[in-house]
OpenMM code with the backbone's topology and positions (N, CA, C; nanometers):
from openmm import Vec3, app, unit

residues = "UNK UNK UNK UNK UNK UNK UNK UNK UNK UNK UNK UNK UNK UNK UNK UNK UNK UNK UNK UNK UNK UNK UNK UNK UNK UNK UNK UNK UNK UNK UNK UNK UNK UNK UNK UNK UNK UNK UNK UNK UNK UNK UNK UNK UNK UNK UNK UNK UNK UNK UNK UNK UNK UNK UNK UNK UNK UNK UNK UNK UNK UNK UNK UNK UNK UNK UNK UNK UNK UNK UNK UNK UNK UNK UNK UNK UNK UNK UNK UNK UNK UNK UNK UNK UNK".split()
positions = [
    Vec3(-1.0000, -0.8342, -0.6107),
    Vec3(-1.0177, -0.7712, -0.4810),
    Vec3(-0.8878, -0.7009, -0.4414),
    Vec3(-0.8982, -0.5767, -0.3977),
    Vec3(-0.7791, -0.5022, -0.3583),
    Vec3(-0.7344, -0.5412, -0.2185),
    Vec3(-0.6054, -0.5243, -0.1940),
    Vec3(-0.5504, -0.5567, -0.0628),
    Vec3(-0.5485, -0.4350, 0.0293),
    Vec3(-0.5454, -0.3158, -0.0274),
    Vec3(-0.5356, -0.1939, 0.0518),
    Vec3(-0.6751, -0.1453, 0.0913),
    Vec3(-0.6824, -0.0753, 0.2029),
    Vec3(-0.8105, -0.0201, 0.2454),
    Vec3(-0.7909, 0.1156, 0.3119),
    Vec3(-0.8839, 0.2023, 0.2898),
    Vec3(-0.8874, 0.3333, 0.3536),
    Vec3(-1.0308, 0.3615, 0.3973),
    Vec3(-1.0898, 0.2688, 0.4665),
    Vec3(-1.2304, 0.2832, 0.5042),
    Vec3(-1.2527, 0.3769, 0.6228),
    Vec3(-1.1564, 0.3845, 0.7131),
    Vec3(-1.1753, 0.4656, 0.8338),
    Vec3(-1.2103, 0.6103, 0.7972),
    Vec3(-1.1321, 0.6692, 0.7109),
    Vec3(-1.1530, 0.8095, 0.6744),
    Vec3(-1.2881, 0.8303, 0.6062),
    Vec3(-1.3375, 0.7288, 0.5384),
    Vec3(-1.4664, 0.7396, 0.4708),
    Vec3(-1.5835, 0.7342, 0.5684),
    Vec3(-1.5651, 0.6689, 0.6816),
    Vec3(-1.6747, 0.6494, 0.7767),
    Vec3(-1.6676, 0.7397, 0.9002),
    Vec3(-1.5495, 0.7923, 0.9306),
    Vec3(-1.5317, 0.8698, 1.0535),
    Vec3(-1.6094, 1.0006, 1.0475),
    Vec3(-1.6882, 1.0256, 1.1494),
    Vec3(-1.7692, 1.1483, 1.1547),
    Vec3(-1.7372, 1.2322, 1.2774),
    Vec3(-1.6345, 1.1935, 1.3495),
    Vec3(-1.6004, 1.2643, 1.4721),
    Vec3(-1.5169, 1.3888, 1.4487),
    Vec3(-1.4805, 1.4496, 1.5584),
    Vec3(-1.3985, 1.5703, 1.5591),
    Vec3(-1.2586, 1.5391, 1.5079),
    Vec3(-1.2038, 1.6275, 1.4254),
    Vec3(-1.0653, 1.6147, 1.3815),
    Vec3(-0.9873, 1.7329, 1.4349),
    Vec3(-0.8831, 1.7027, 1.5074),
    Vec3(-0.7951, 1.8042, 1.5629),
    Vec3(-0.6912, 1.7331, 1.6462),
    Vec3(-0.5874, 1.8014, 1.6825),
    Vec3(-0.4805, 1.7357, 1.7565),
    Vec3(-0.4605, 1.8048, 1.8908),
    Vec3(-0.4414, 1.7226, 1.9934),
    Vec3(-0.4163, 1.7753, 2.1268),
    Vec3(-0.5390, 1.7769, 2.2162),
    Vec3(-0.6507, 1.7302, 2.1664),
    Vec3(-0.7738, 1.7304, 2.2448),
    Vec3(-0.7782, 1.6117, 2.3397),
    Vec3(-0.7571, 1.4931, 2.2859),
    Vec3(-0.7520, 1.3706, 2.3664),
    Vec3(-0.6783, 1.2646, 2.2857),
    Vec3(-0.6334, 1.1609, 2.3509),
    Vec3(-0.5636, 1.0526, 2.2807),
    Vec3(-0.6543, 0.9920, 2.1733),
    Vec3(-0.7809, 0.9698, 2.2061),
    Vec3(-0.8757, 0.9104, 2.1112),
    Vec3(-0.8923, 0.9979, 1.9867),
    Vec3(-0.9100, 1.1273, 2.0063),
    Vec3(-0.9260, 1.2194, 1.8926),
    Vec3(-0.7952, 1.2299, 1.8151),
    Vec3(-0.6820, 1.2337, 1.8867),
    Vec3(-0.5517, 1.2389, 1.8196),
    Vec3(-0.5317, 1.1180, 1.7289),
    Vec3(-0.5657, 0.9994, 1.7789),
    Vec3(-0.5507, 0.8768, 1.6998),
    Vec3(-0.6387, 0.8812, 1.5753),
    Vec3(-0.7636, 0.9190, 1.5920),
    Vec3(-0.8570, 0.9256, 1.4785),
    Vec3(-0.8100, 1.0300, 1.3769),
    Vec3(-0.7645, 1.1434, 1.4259),
    Vec3(-0.7166, 1.2496, 1.3376),
    Vec3(-0.5954, 1.2034, 1.2597),
    Vec3(-0.5024, 1.1376, 1.3246),
    Vec3(-0.3824, 1.0890, 1.2573),
    Vec3(-0.4171, 0.9868, 1.1497),
    Vec3(-0.5090, 0.8953, 1.1803),
    Vec3(-0.5526, 0.7977, 1.0798),
    Vec3(-0.6127, 0.8707, 0.9592),
    Vec3(-0.7000, 0.9669, 0.9843),
    Vec3(-0.7624, 1.0422, 0.8748),
    Vec3(-0.6582, 1.1169, 0.7924),
    Vec3(-0.5673, 1.1853, 0.8579),
    Vec3(-0.4638, 1.2606, 0.7869),
    Vec3(-0.3797, 1.1680, 0.6996),
    Vec3(-0.3366, 1.0552, 0.7547),
    Vec3(-0.2533, 0.9631, 0.6777),
    Vec3(-0.3290, 0.9019, 0.5611),
    Vec3(-0.4551, 0.8667, 0.5825),
    Vec3(-0.5330, 0.8097, 0.4735),
    Vec3(-0.5616, 0.9142, 0.3660),
    Vec3(-0.5908, 1.0364, 0.4060),
    Vec3(-0.6121, 1.1426, 0.3085),
    Vec3(-0.4818, 1.1746, 0.2344),
    Vec3(-0.3701, 1.1782, 0.3076),
    Vec3(-0.2402, 1.2101, 0.2485),
    Vec3(-0.2010, 1.1078, 0.1427),
    Vec3(-0.2333, 0.9807, 0.1673),
    Vec3(-0.1922, 0.8750, 0.0745),
    Vec3(-0.2894, 0.8557, -0.0422),
    Vec3(-0.3922, 0.9358, -0.0504),
    Vec3(-0.4865, 0.9292, -0.1609),
    Vec3(-0.4119, 0.9457, -0.2943),
    Vec3(-0.4422, 0.8597, -0.3908),
    Vec3(-0.3720, 0.8615, -0.5193),
    Vec3(-0.3734, 0.9993, -0.5858),
    Vec3(-0.4885, 1.0641, -0.5862),
    Vec3(-0.5002, 1.1939, -0.6534),
    Vec3(-0.4146, 1.3008, -0.5842),
    Vec3(-0.4174, 1.3027, -0.4506),
    Vec3(-0.3343, 1.3988, -0.3777),
    Vec3(-0.1860, 1.3691, -0.3991),
    Vec3(-0.1502, 1.2415, -0.3897),
    Vec3(-0.0095, 1.2052, -0.4077),
    Vec3(0.0415, 1.2427, -0.5456),
    Vec3(-0.0437, 1.2299, -0.6474),
    Vec3(-0.0005, 1.2662, -0.7829),
    Vec3(0.0291, 1.4158, -0.7937),
    Vec3(-0.0315, 1.4966, -0.7073),
    Vec3(-0.0069, 1.6407, -0.7070),
    Vec3(0.1172, 1.6792, -0.6281),
    Vec3(0.1431, 1.6074, -0.5200),
    Vec3(0.2486, 1.6497, -0.4278),
    Vec3(0.3834, 1.5801, -0.4496),
    Vec3(0.3832, 1.4556, -0.4950),
    Vec3(0.5064, 1.3763, -0.4964),
    Vec3(0.6150, 1.4367, -0.5844),
    Vec3(0.5810, 1.4873, -0.7004),
    Vec3(0.6848, 1.5429, -0.7882),
    Vec3(0.7321, 1.6807, -0.7431),
    Vec3(0.6634, 1.7400, -0.6459),
    Vec3(0.7036, 1.8699, -0.5904),
    Vec3(0.7924, 1.8545, -0.4673),
    Vec3(0.7931, 1.7367, -0.4099),
    Vec3(0.8712, 1.7144, -0.2880),
    Vec3(1.0199, 1.7089, -0.3206),
    Vec3(1.0983, 1.7665, -0.2317),
    Vec3(1.2430, 1.7603, -0.2485),
    Vec3(1.2916, 1.6196, -0.2153),
    Vec3(1.4095, 1.5865, -0.2633),
    Vec3(1.4702, 1.4565, -0.2308),
    Vec3(1.4833, 1.4422, -0.0797),
    Vec3(1.5187, 1.5498, -0.0126),
    Vec3(1.5343, 1.5478, 0.1329),
    Vec3(1.4018, 1.5191, 0.2029),
    Vec3(1.2944, 1.5849, 0.1589),
    Vec3(1.1624, 1.5605, 0.2178),
    Vec3(1.1165, 1.4175, 0.1933),
    Vec3(1.1396, 1.3681, 0.0728),
    Vec3(1.1015, 1.2308, 0.0422),
    Vec3(1.1783, 1.1331, 0.1305),
    Vec3(1.3078, 1.1551, 0.1447),
    Vec3(1.3905, 1.0680, 0.2280),
    Vec3(1.3462, 1.0732, 0.3735),
    Vec3(1.3183, 1.1927, 0.4251),
    Vec3(1.2742, 1.2084, 0.5640),
    Vec3(1.1422, 1.1361, 0.5884),
    Vec3(1.0485, 1.1505, 0.4960),
    Vec3(0.9190, 1.0854, 0.5111),
    Vec3(0.9344, 0.9333, 0.5073),
    Vec3(1.0124, 0.8842, 0.4128),
    Vec3(1.0362, 0.7407, 0.4018),
    Vec3(1.1012, 0.6868, 0.5295),
    Vec3(1.2026, 0.7562, 0.5783),
    Vec3(1.2727, 0.7112, 0.6989),
    Vec3(1.1833, 0.7182, 0.8221),
    Vec3(1.1014, 0.8210, 0.8345),
    Vec3(1.0096, 0.8317, 0.9476),
    Vec3(0.9114, 0.7149, 0.9492),
    Vec3(0.8494, 0.6890, 0.8350),
    Vec3(0.7527, 0.5799, 0.8282),
    Vec3(0.8187, 0.4441, 0.8520),
    Vec3(0.9361, 0.4248, 0.7939),
    Vec3(1.0101, 0.2993, 0.8147),
    Vec3(1.0476, 0.2808, 0.9604),
    Vec3(1.0974, 0.3864, 1.0232),
    Vec3(1.1364, 0.3797, 1.1648),
    Vec3(1.0160, 0.3490, 1.2544),
    Vec3(0.9025, 0.4106, 1.2269),
    Vec3(0.7829, 0.3848, 1.3065),
    Vec3(0.7389, 0.2391, 1.2939),
    Vec3(0.7437, 0.1863, 1.1732),
    Vec3(0.7046, 0.0460, 1.1561),
    Vec3(0.8023, -0.0470, 1.2255),
    Vec3(0.9313, -0.0164, 1.2176),
    Vec3(1.0313, -0.0993, 1.2861),
    Vec3(1.0106, -0.0953, 1.4374),
    Vec3(0.9728, 0.0206, 1.4889),
    Vec3(0.9559, 0.0387, 1.6329),
    Vec3(0.8306, -0.0291, 1.6860),
    Vec3(0.7223, -0.0254, 1.6101),
    Vec3(0.5924, -0.0673, 1.6638),
    Vec3(0.5339, -0.1954, 1.6038),
    Vec3(0.5986, -0.2509, 1.5031),
    Vec3(0.5499, -0.3757, 1.4440),
    Vec3(0.6553, -0.4850, 1.4563),
    Vec3(0.6104, -0.6046, 1.4811),
    Vec3(0.7008, -0.7194, 1.4732),
    Vec3(0.7237, -0.7488, 1.3250),
    Vec3(0.8212, -0.8323, 1.2960),
    Vec3(0.8456, -0.8717, 1.1580),
    Vec3(0.7243, -0.9373, 1.0957),
    Vec3(0.6576, -1.0208, 1.1733),
    Vec3(0.5377, -1.0901, 1.1263),
    Vec3(0.4251, -0.9900, 1.0964),
    Vec3(0.4064, -0.8925, 1.1849),
    Vec3(0.3030, -0.7902, 1.1644),
    Vec3(0.3356, -0.7052, 1.0419),
    Vec3(0.4619, -0.6709, 1.0239),
    Vec3(0.5049, -0.5924, 0.9073),
    Vec3(0.4704, -0.6656, 0.7774),
    Vec3(0.5018, -0.7928, 0.7724),
    Vec3(0.4730, -0.8713, 0.6520),
    Vec3(0.3224, -0.8852, 0.6294),
    Vec3(0.2479, -0.9032, 0.7368),
    Vec3(0.1025, -0.9216, 0.7231),
    Vec3(0.0301, -0.7910, 0.6889),
    Vec3(0.0555, -0.6853, 0.7651),
    Vec3(-0.0233, -0.5625, 0.7522),
    Vec3(0.0322, -0.4615, 0.6526),
    Vec3(0.1640, -0.4572, 0.6359),
    Vec3(0.2209, -0.3609, 0.5414),
    Vec3(0.2457, -0.4247, 0.4052),
    Vec3(0.3134, -0.5374, 0.4045),
    Vec3(0.3418, -0.6046, 0.2782),
    Vec3(0.2219, -0.6820, 0.2243),
    Vec3(0.1249, -0.7097, 0.3126),
    Vec3(0.0035, -0.7836, 0.2755),
    Vec3(0.0370, -0.9229, 0.2251),
    Vec3(0.1400, -0.9830, 0.2845),
    Vec3(0.1749, -1.1194, 0.2473),
    Vec3(0.0733, -1.2161, 0.3070),
    Vec3(0.0476, -1.3196, 0.2351),
    Vec3(-0.0436, -1.4217, 0.2816),
    Vec3(0.0167, -1.4920, 0.4037),
    Vec3(-0.0667, -1.5329, 0.4930),
    Vec3(-0.0237, -1.6034, 0.6132),
    Vec3(0.0342, -1.7384, 0.5736),
    Vec3(0.1609, -1.7618, 0.6099),
    Vec3(0.2287, -1.8844, 0.5702),
    Vec3(0.2416, -1.9811, 0.6861),
    Vec3(0.1533, -1.9763, 0.7820),
    Vec3(0.1612, -2.0643, 0.8993),
    Vec3(0.1098, -2.2013, 0.8686),
] * unit.nanometer
topology = app.Topology()
chain = topology.addChain("A")
for resn in residues:
    res = topology.addResidue(resn, chain)
    for name in ("N", "CA", "C"):
        topology.addAtom(name, app.Element.getBySymbol(name[0]), res)
């Protein structure tokens, strides 16, 4: 059984666009990120990215997780560590 999931983008049938409403913005961002992280797309884009772009993307994602997730949430949802409680 895999630990990762990208089900939202597969099921979402709503409007995609940014700036319409918070709800649409959130759904659009989830779809964009899930589509962006698709293995096939990543295999096309990753070797074309500059070191600077790769570093910026890594730092942006890391900073967002540090800002909005607790350490426990980071381990559970990003690292997919088993609950050790």
